[in-house]
PANU-93570 format. One record per residue (C-alpha): residue number from 1; z, y, x; residue in one letter. Coordinates in steps of 0.25 Angstrom, whole numbers, always signed. Each point is the difference from the previous one (the first is absolute). Layout:
<recs>
(NUM; (Z; Y; X); a) ...
</recs>
This chain:
<recs>
(1; (-21; +95; -81); m) (2; (-11; -14; +0); e) (3; (+3; -13; -5); r) (4; (-3; -16; -1); i) (5; (-1; -7; -12); r) (6; (+3; -16; +0); s) (7; (+6; -9; -11); d) (8; (+4; -10; +13); r) (9; (+9; +11; +6); i) (10; (+9; -10; +11); i) (11; (+14; +7; -1); l) (12; (+11; -9; +8); s) (13; (+6; -5; -14); d) (14; (-14; -4; -7); g) (15; (-14; +9; -5); l) (16; (-1; +11; -6); l) (17; (-13; +6; -10); d) (18; (+1; +14; +5); g) (19; (-4; +9; +10); y) (20; (+5; +5; +13); v) (21; (+0; +15; +2); y) (22; (-1; +8; +15); w) (23; (+0; +14; +3); e) (24; (-4; +2; +17); n) (25; (+2; -14; +5); g) (26; (+14; -3; -7); r) (27; (+3; -9; -13); i) (28; (+4; +9; -11); t) (29; (+2; -8; -12); d) (30; (-1; -16; -4); v) (31; (-3; -1; -15); t) (32; (-6; -2; -12); t) (33; (+0; +16; -4); s) (34; (-12; +7; +2); e) (35; (+0; +13; +6); y) (36; (-13; +11; +4); p) (37; (-6; -4; +13); v) (38; (-12; +5; +8); v) (39; (-5; -15; +2); e) (40; (+1; -14; -6); e) (41; (-3; -14; +8); y) (42; (-1; -9; -12); d) (43; (+5; -15; +6); a) (44; (+2; -5; -14); r) (45; (-3; -19; +3); g) (46; (+5; +3; +15); y) (47; (+14; +1; +6); y) (48; (+8; +11; +6); v) (49; (+8; -2; +13); s) (50; (+8; +9; +10); p) (51; (-10; -1; +13); g) (52; (+3; -12; +8); f) (53; (+6; +0; +12); v) (54; (-2; -9; +11); d) (55; (+10; +1; +12); i) (56; (-7; -9; +9); h) (57; (-15; -1; +4); t) (58; (-8; +2; +13); h) (59; (-12; +4; -5); g) (60; (-11; -3; -12); g) (61; (-16; +4; +0); g) (62; (-2; -4; +14); g) (63; (+9; +11; +5); n) (64; (+14; -3; +7); p) (65; (+13; +8; +2); f) (66; (+1; -2; +12); e) (67; (-14; +7; +1); g) (68; (-6; +16; +2); s) (69; (+6; +11; -11); v) (70; (-14; -3; -6); e) (71; (+3; -16; -1); e) (72; (+14; +4; -6); i) (73; (-6; +8; -10); v) (74; (-12; -9; -3); a) (75; (+11; -12; -3); g) (76; (+8; +9; -9); c) (77; (-12; +2; -10); l) (78; (-4; -13; +1); f) (79; (+13; -4; -6); h) (80; (+3; +13; -7); l) (81; (-13; -4; -11); r) (82; (+10; -13; -2); h) (83; (+9; +7; -6); g) (84; (+11; +2; +12); t) (85; (+3; +14; +1); t) (86; (+12; -2; +10); s) (87; (-5; -7; +12); i) (88; (+9; -4; +13); c) (89; (-11; -1; +12); p) (90; (+5; -11; +7); t) (91; (+0; +0; +17); v) (92; (+1; -14; +6); s) (93; (+7; -4; +12); a) (94; (-6; +7; +12); a) (95; (+4; +8; +13); e) (96; (+11; +10; -5); l) (97; (-13; +11; +5); t) (98; (-10; -5; -8); s) (99; (+8; -2; -13); m) (100; (+6; +15; +4); a) (101; (-17; +4; -1); r) (102; (+0; -10; -14); s) (103; (+11; +9; -4); v) (104; (-5; +15; +5); e) (105; (-15; -6; -7); h) (106; (+11; -1; -14); i) (107; (+5; +13; +0); r) (108; (-14; +7; +2); q) (109; (-5; -9; -11); a) (110; (+11; +7; -9); m) (111; (-4; +12; +1); d) (112; (-15; -4; -6); h) (113; (-3; +4; -13); p) (114; (-5; -11; -6); l) (115; (+12; -10; +4); v) (116; (+11; +9; +6); g) (117; (+8; -2; -14); r) (118; (-1; -15; +0); t) (119; (+7; -3; +14); i) (120; (+13; -3; +0); i) (121; (+2; -1; +15); g) (122; (-4; -11; +10); a) (123; (+7; -12; -1); h) (124; (+1; -9; +14); l) (125; (+0; -15; +0); e) (126; (+5; -2; +14); g) (127; (+1; -2; +13); p) (128; (+15; -1; -2); y) (129; (-3; -15; -7); l) (130; (+2; -15; +3); s) (131; (-11; -7; +8); r) (132; (+3; -13; -9); r) (133; (-2; +8; -11); q) (134; (-10; +7; +3); a) (135; (-11; -5; -8); g) (136; (-13; +8; +2); a) (137; (+8; +10; +10); q) (138; (-6; +1; +14); c) (139; (+12; -7; +5); a) (140; (-5; +9; +15); d) (141; (+7; +12; -6); f) (142; (+15; -4; -6); i) (143; (+9; +4; +6); t) (144; (+16; +2; -1); a) (145; (+3; +13; -6); p) (146; (+3; +12; +13); r) (147; (+7; +10; -5); p) (148; (-9; +8; +13); r) (149; (-12; -2; -9); e) (150; (+2; -1; -15); y) (151; (+8; +15; +0); l) (152; (-9; +9; +7); p) (153; (-10; -6; -12); l) (154; (+11; +3; -11); l) (155; (+3; +14; +5); e) (156; (-15; +4; +1); k) (157; (-5; -8; -12); h) (158; (+11; -4; -11); a) (159; (-5; +9; -8); d) (160; (-14; -9; -1); v) (161; (+8; -14; +1); i) (162; (+4; -2; -14); a) (163; (+3; -13; +3); r) (164; (+1; -13; +12); w) (165; (+2; -14; +0); s) (166; (+7; -7; +10); y) (167; (+8; -12; +6); a) (168; (+15; +2; -4); p) (169; (+3; -11; +10); e) (170; (-6; +7; +12); a) (171; (+8; +12; -4); d) (172; (+11; +1; +9); e) (173; (+13; +7; -8); g) (174; (-9; +4; -10); a) (175; (-5; +11; +10); a) (176; (-14; +2; -6); f) (177; (+5; -3; -16); a) (178; (+10; +12; +2); k) (179; (-11; +8; +7); a) (180; (-9; -1; -10); l) (181; (+11; +2; -11); q) (182; (+3; +14; +7); q) (183; (-14; +5; +0); y) (184; (-2; -5; -15); g) (185; (-10; -11; +3); v) (186; (-1; -9; -9); v) (187; (+4; -15; +9); a) (188; (-6; -13; -6); s) (189; (+5; -14; +6); a) (190; (-16; -7; +4); g) (191; (-6; -8; +11); h) (192; (+14; -8; +1); t) (193; (+9; -12; +2); d) (194; (+13; +8; -3); a) (195; (+13; -9; -7); t) (196; (+6; +5; -10); y) (197; (+11; +7; +11); d) (198; (-12; +10; +6); h) (199; (-5; +2; -13); m) (200; (+15; +3; -6); l) (201; (+2; +9; +13); r) (202; (-15; +6; -1); a) (203; (+4; +6; -17); v) (204; (+13; +5; +5); e) (205; (-7; +9; +9); n) (206; (-11; +4; -10); g) (207; (-11; -11; -1); c) (208; (-3; +0; -15); s) (209; (-13; -7; +0); l) (210; (-7; -15; +3); v) (211; (-16; +0; +4); t) (212; (-7; -10; -6); h) (213; (+10; -8; -4); l) (214; (-2; -14; +3); y) (215; (-11; +3; +11); s) (216; (+5; +2; +12); c) (217; (+15; -1; -4); t) (218; (+8; -11; +4); s) (219; (+7; -9; -8); t) (220; (+13; -12; +0); v) (221; (+2; -5; +14); t) (222; (+10; -10; +5); r) (223; (+8; +1; +13); d) (224; (+8; -13; +1); h) (225; (-1; -4; -13); g) (226; (+5; +13; -6); f) (227; (-9; +7; -7); r) (228; (-4; +15; +0); r) (229; (-5; +10; -9); l) (230; (-15; +5; +6); g) (231; (-7; +14; -6); v) (232; (-4; -7; -13); i) (233; (+12; -4; -5); e) (234; (+9; +13; +3); t) (235; (-12; +8; -8); a) (236; (+4; -9; -11); y) (237; (+16; +0; +0); l) (238; (+2; +18; +4); m) (239; (-3; +2; -13); k) (240; (-4; +16; +4); d) (241; (-11; -5; +11); l) (242; (-14; +2; -4); f) (243; (-11; -7; +4); v) (244; (-15; +1; +0); e) (245; (-9; -11; -2); i) (246; (-17; -1; +3); i) (247; (-3; -4; -16); c) (248; (-14; -2; +4); d) (249; (-1; -13; -7); g) (250; (-1; -9; +16); k) (251; (+12; +4; +8); h) (252; (+11; -4; -12); l) (253; (-5; -10; -10); p) (254; (+2; +6; -15); p) (255; (+12; -10; -1); e) (256; (+8; +7; +13); l) (257; (-4; +14; -6); i) (258; (+7; -5; -14); r) (259; (+11; -6; +9); m) (260; (+5; +15; +7); i) (261; (-3; +8; -12); y) (262; (+11; -7; -9); q) (263; (+9; -3; +14); i) (264; (-1; +16; +4); k) (265; (-6; +8; -14); g) (266; (-9; +12; +0); a) (267; (+8; +8; +4); d) (268; (+1; -6; +13); r) (269; (-14; -6; +3); i) (270; (-10; +10; +6); a) (271; (-16; -5; -1); l) (272; (-8; +1; +13); v) (273; (-15; -1; +4); t) (274; (+2; -1; +15); d) (275; (-15; +1; -1); s) (276; (-7; +0; +13); l) (277; (-12; +11; +2); a) (278; (-10; -11; -2); l) (279; (+4; +0; -15); a) (280; (-11; +4; -9); g) (281; (-11; -3; +9); t) (282; (-10; -11; +3); e) (283; (+7; -3; +12); q) (284; (+5; -13; +5); t) (285; (+6; +2; +13); h) (286; (+8; +11; +7); g) (287; (+11; +3; +9); f) (288; (+13; +8; -3); m) (289; (+4; +4; +12); q) (290; (-1; -11; +10); n) (291; (+1; -12; -11); t) (292; (-13; -5; -3); e) (293; (-2; -5; -15); f) (294; (-8; -5; -10); i) (295; (-3; +1; -16); i) (296; (-1; -11; -7); e) (297; (+6; -7; -14); d) (298; (+2; +16; -4); g) (299; (+11; +3; +12); v) (300; (+0; +2; +14); c) (301; (+2; -11; +10); k) (302; (+4; -2; +14); l) (303; (-12; -6; +8); m) (304; (+4; -13; +1); d) (305; (+5; -1; -16); r) (306; (+16; -2; +5); s) (307; (+5; +10; -8); a) (308; (-5; +14; -8); f) (309; (-3; +14; +6); a) (310; (-1; +11; -12); g) (311; (-4; +0; -13); s) (312; (-13; +6; -6); i) (313; (+8; +5; -12); a) (314; (-1; +11; -8); t) (315; (+12; +7; -9); a) (316; (-8; -4; -12); d) (317; (-3; -15; +5); r) (318; (+19; +2; +3); l) (319; (+0; +0; -15); l) (320; (-11; -9; -4); r) (321; (+7; -11; +8); v) (322; (+13; +5; -6); a) (323; (-3; +0; -15); v) (324; (-10; -10; +0); h) (325; (+2; -11; +8); e) (326; (+15; +2; +1); a) (327; (+4; +2; -15); g) (328; (+9; +14; +4); i) (329; (-1; +9; -13); p) (330; (-7; +10; +5); l) (331; (+9; +12; -1); t) (332; (+8; -7; +9); d) (333; (-11; -1; +10); a) (334; (-2; +14; +0); v) (335; (+13; +4; +3); k) (336; (-2; -10; +11); m) (337; (-15; +9; +3); l) (338; (+9; +14; -1); t) (339; (+13; +2; -2); a) (340; (+6; -10; +8); t) (341; (-8; +4; +13); p) (342; (+2; +15; -3); a) (343; (+15; -2; -1); g) (344; (+1; -8; +14); i) (345; (-9; +12; +6); m) (346; (+8; +9; -7); k) (347; (-9; +6; -7); l) (348; (+5; +9; -11); p) (349; (-12; +6; -7); g) (350; (-8; -13; -2); k) (351; (+0; -15; -6); g) (352; (+2; +5; -14); r) (353; (-7; +5; -9); l) (354; (+13; +10; -6); a) (355; (+3; +16; -2); r) (356; (-2; +5; +15); g) (357; (-5; -9; +8); m) (358; (-14; +2; +5); d) (359; (-13; -3; -7); a) (360; (-4; -12; +7); d) (361; (-8; -10; -9); l) (362; (-7; -11; -2); a) (363; (-9; -6; -10); v) (364; (-3; -14; -1); f) (365; (-8; -12; -10); d) (366; (+6; -12; -2); d) (367; (-5; -7; +12); e) (368; (+8; +10; +8); m) (369; (-13; +8; +4); r) (370; (+3; +14; +4); v) (371; (-8; +9; -9); q) (372; (+4; +14; +4); r) (373; (+12; +6; +9); v) (374; (+7; +14; +0); f) (375; (+6; +6; +12); v) (376; (+10; +11; -5); k) (377; (-7; +0; -13); g) (378; (-13; +0; +9); s) (379; (-11; -9; -3); v) (380; (-6; -12; +10); v) (381; (-13; -8; -5); t) (382; (+2; -13; +5); p) (383; (-14; -3; +6); t) 
</recs>
């Protein structure tokens, strides 16, 4: 049995001055009591939290998650060093054959000895999106859901596809949502111009999440004077509906982050990076599929600067923004980066420091700089 000693162990109800014990990759106790161990890690003066869970990221360290197996592994390692011990590599809208190839590469990466244990599964963001809310997604690939396309993909890869973002208004009869529910894939409304009625039908058929709220999600519209709720208002109205937000300090101002937190609460919000491959590099120009972008002001932008194209954030930055800029209590900010996304993705062993959970840990200082990471009790040293 091993343990970590800290006076700042982050639990759901506050901080503990004590120990986290684990054996064979699982936590055996979180307590103030001392037991015999073969090794102790001293983290006094540092926070110890569950490992971070990022359910929306396109890559990092120069490595796209639509790329080769080697690039996927390298991208996961980059985020792991920033505390992300559970990750959903995200695949942008493209031709279905290309997206299927990316999923197959993610499958192979899940068998890799270095990062396989960290990969939750693939997140497909498209191609069943709204052209009006495309954002940085390439409009050339956007289409309505076609069963002849998505059913074979689900039949072959549902064990690897963890979530799928789509526009509910394009889903005739909620057939796509029903298929995702049947195959155990988390359905998320994203890049969508849906109204309340579209969202109601989607939720009734298994949609449980909104992809990056306020980023390419509809708001109130008027039809001959009659107002209709959009995705944003529906997310507030439906208390059980989860939302993810890009908490990089750029996509949403701190006041808006705080407002979302006050309305939805930490139990219904997941912090995500939505980082592109160039996160963590010095490069200022790149492509996401066929979409060209630049990096300036600490964020990715379309070439005409009309909209953001993604972030260059890592999970520790999300925590820093939530706490230091938006004024969210640390325990709730950590919950939104651990327990809540783990719950969304139905990961029973992730997101909390408690007996029986996986020994995934992040150790960080007051500025949320990650000092040490553990994956199932094994140490990962940041570089």
